[in-house]
N, C-alpha and C positions, 0 to 999 in steps of 0.2 A: 595552542591548544588550533585545529582550522576549523574550520566551517566544512559541514556535508550537506548540500542537497537530495534530500530521500524523495524517491518517487513512487508509488506503490500500481504497478501494475496489474491491471483487471478489464480487460479484453470479454466482453461481451457474447463472440460466438467463441471462445477459447476453448481449448482443453476440460479447463479446469471449470470452468462453467459451466459443458453439458455434462461434465457429470455432478453437479451440485444439482440439475435440474432433473437427470435420472435417479435422485434421492427423495424418498417420501418428505408432506412435510414436515411430519413426525424425528425425523432422523434429521432436519435442518436446522429444526426448532433444539433442538439437542444438540447439534454442532457449532446452530451462533450463541448459545447458554455458555456450553464449554469456553468458544473461543472468547464470545467478555470477555470471563475468567481470568484467560492466560493473558488478553491484553493487558486487561489491570495490572494484573500481576508484571507484567513487560514494562509498561511503563511506569510502577511504579521502581522497581529495578534499575531502569535506566534514567531516569528522572533528573539528572544531577549530567546529565550529557546533551537535553532536549534544549534547545533555542528557541525554535521558533512549534509549538504543539501541531500535533497531527490536525490535516484539517484536510475534510472532504469536498470531493468534486459534485457540484451537481449534474445530473445527466446528461442537458442540451450544449451541445459545443459548437462551437463556428470557427469556423478555417477562414485565415481571414489573408487571398491573396489578390494577383491582378486580375486575376478571374472576381475577384468581389468577395462576396459573403458565403462562405456553404456551411452548412447543418452538414456535419460529419460524426458518428460513432466515436465514442471519448474509447480511450484505451488505459486512460489512465485515475486509479479510486482517490488518491490524495496524496499529499503533502507533506512533509517536514523538514525543519533543520537540527542537527545536532554538529556537536563539535564534537573531535576524537584527535589523538596523534597521529594517525596515518588513514589512508584509505582505506586500508587491511583490517584495522581494530574498525571504525567506523562501518565497513560492510559488515564483521565481524558481531556484533551487534543484534543481527538481524536475521540470524541462522535460525533455521525452523519458526521464523516468527510466525504467526498465528493467521497473516492476511493472506498465506499459501500453503500452510503446515493442516491448517482448519478451514478458513473460510473460503470460497473460489477463486481467490486472488492469484494471477501468474505469478507474478516473480515483483520484489525490489530492485529500481535502477542506485546507485551511489557512486553522488558525484562531488569532487569538491569542488567548494565553490573559492574564486579568486580573489 
């Protein structure tokens, strides 16, 4: 099996976030409750593929380049590492994942680790 880096994309002013902000607090709470259960189910179902569990990022992000340190808005929500036979198999584990099907995440990037 190969290792794959999983990046959960979550841009603050994306369409998904804008739509989420339009929901009432009650509907957001309901979706969060449903999403947490579906996320727990996803992790239990796929636990044998997980190498590094999902780790969420803090809000503050510093970008470093030749101009120094600059605080920028992050576009990432979390990361994890999994194992699978192929890129397609790895990506297939995330079809309809709660990150974007219920929560306001934008999508999930999947890339093979060398």
